[in-house]
C-alpha positions in Angstrom: 216.6 83.6 73.0 219.0 83.4 70.5 221.7 84.5 73.1 220.9 81.6 75.3 221.3 78.8 72.4 224.3 80.6 71.3 225.8 80.4 74.8 224.6 76.7 75.2 225.8 75.4 72.1 229.0 77.6 72.0 229.7 76.7 75.5 229.2 73.2 74.9 231.4 73.0 72.1 234.2 74.3 74.1 234.2 71.7 76.6 236.0 68.3 75.8 233.6 65.2 76.3 230.5 67.3 76.9 227.5 65.8 75.1 224.5 67.8 74.0 222.5 64.5 73.9 223.6 63.2 77.3 224.4 66.2 79.4 222.5 68.9 81.3 222.7 72.6 80.1 223.1 73.8 83.4 226.3 71.9 84.0 228.0 74.1 81.5 227.5 77.2 84.1 228.3 74.6 87.2 230.9 75.1 89.8 233.9 73.4 88.3 232.9 74.3 84.5 235.8 75.9 82.7 233.0 77.7 80.7 230.9 78.7 83.5 230.7 82.4 82.6 229.2 81.4 79.1 226.8 79.0 80.9 225.7 81.5 83.3 225.2 84.1 80.7 223.1 82.0 78.5 220.8 81.2 81.3 220.6 84.9 82.2 219.8 85.9 78.9 217.0 82.9 79.1 215.8 84.7 82.2 216.0 88.4 80.3 213.8 86.9 77.5 211.1 85.8 80.0 211.1 89.3 81.7 210.8 91.1 78.3 207.9 88.7 77.4 206.2 89.5 80.7 206.6 93.1 79.9 204.9 92.7 76.5 202.2 90.6 77.8 201.4 93.5 80.4 201.4 96.0 78.0 200.0 94.3 74.9 197.3 92.5 76.4 197.2 94.0 80.3 197.2 90.2 81.6 198.7 90.7 85.0 198.2 87.1 86.1 200.1 85.8 83.0 202.8 88.3 83.1 203.5 87.6 86.9 203.7 83.9 85.9 206.1 84.5 83.2 208.3 86.8 85.6 208.3 83.9 88.1 209.7 81.7 85.5 212.5 84.4 84.7 213.2 84.5 88.3 213.5 81.0 89.0 215.9 80.7 85.9 218.2 83.4 87.3 218.1 81.4 90.6 219.2 78.5 88.4 222.0 80.4 87.2 223.2 81.8 90.5 222.7 78.7 92.6 224.9 76.7 90.4 225.2 72.8 90.7 228.6 71.4 91.9 230.6 69.6 89.2 234.1 69.2 90.5 235.1 67.1 87.4 233.6 69.6 84.8 230.4 69.5 83.0 230.6 66.1 81.0 228.6 63.5 83.0 227.9 66.0 85.9 224.4 65.1 87.8 224.2 61.9 86.0 224.7 59.5 88.8 222.0 58.3 91.2 224.1 60.1 94.1 222.3 62.5 96.2 223.1 66.3 95.7 226.4 67.5 96.9 225.1 70.4 99.2 222.4 72.9 99.8 223.4 75.0 96.5 222.7 71.8 94.4 219.3 71.3 96.2 218.3 75.1 95.5 219.4 74.5 91.7 217.3 71.5 91.4 214.4 72.9 93.1 214.6 76.1 91.0 214.4 74.2 87.9 211.2 72.6 89.1 209.7 76.0 90.1 210.6 77.3 86.7 208.3 74.5 85.1 205.7 75.2 87.4 205.7 79.1 86.7 206.0 78.4 82.8 202.9 75.8 83.0 200.8 78.3 85.0 201.6 81.0 82.4 200.8 78.6 79.6 197.6 77.4 81.0 196.4 81.0 82.2 196.9 82.2 78.7 195.1 79.3 77.2 192.1 79.6 79.5 191.7 83.5 78.8 192.6 83.4 75.2 189.9 80.7 74.5 187.4 83.0 75.9 185.6 85.3 73.5 186.7 88.9 73.8 190.3 88.4 75.3 192.9 90.4 73.7 195.1 87.4 73.0 194.0 85.4 69.7 192.2 82.2 70.2 194.7 80.1 68.1 197.4 80.9 70.7 195.2 79.6 73.5 195.0 76.2 71.5 198.9 76.4 71.0 199.4 77.1 74.6 197.4 74.1 75.5 199.5 71.9 73.2 202.7 73.4 74.3 201.9 73.0 77.8 201.3 69.3 77.3 204.4 69.1 75.1 206.2 70.8 78.1 205.2 68.0 80.6 205.9 65.2 78.4 209.5 66.5 77.6 210.4 67.2 80.7 209.2 63.6 82.1 212.0 62.3 79.6 214.7 64.1 81.4 215.7 61.5 83.9 216.0 58.8 81.1 218.5 58.1 78.4 219.5 61.1 76.5 218.5 63.5 79.2 220.5 66.4 77.3 218.5 66.1 74.3 215.0 65.7 76.2 216.2 68.7 78.3 217.1 70.8 75.1 213.7 69.8 73.4 212.2 70.8 76.6 213.6 74.2 76.8 212.9 74.6 73.0 209.1 74.0 73.6 209.0 76.4 76.3 211.2 79.1 74.6 209.0 78.5 71.3 205.9 79.5 73.4 207.5 82.3 75.0 208.5 83.5 71.4 204.9 83.3 70.1 203.6 85.0 73.2 206.1 87.9 72.7 205.7 88.5 69.3 201.9 88.2 69.4 201.5 90.7 72.4 204.0 93.1 70.6 202.2 93.0 67.1 198.9 93.9 69.0 200.9 96.6 71.0 202.0 98.1 67.6 198.6 97.9 66.0 197.1 99.8 68.8 199.6 102.8 68.4 
């Protein structure tokens, strides 16, 4: 996750006119971006964090369903990185107009962001339901935290079509990645205790 944020903020600082407050994260990886390699690397680091967390969930708690949803989110993030939106003028302001997507790759890119959110919410809510039941491997407090972060995720992603969408998108990603970090840490801690 640290690689993701380092890539996002590092790449953003290298592009003249790019605003973390007003521009999408994925436009850094876009077709037309001078820092596309950094942007793609950041998105793939995000996907790798999901895959590592899914492994921790599977080995620490044995939850195939939750792990599958986390893998789905990671795969969707990989598709976001591979099917990059078109930004011929570069990242600043890309995707901020009301014009329709440029081509089918843009459509796949946008749909993949939506699929990422759906898989993330499914993972959060699956964990919440299971953790709130007695006798499940994940702690109950993580169930309540998962509910709160799922609500936060929906509220934040809903703001990414308004003003300062870059800021809202970063808060949305931070929310989702905070949940991922808590899950990975908790599942890994349980696995270590059982050794």
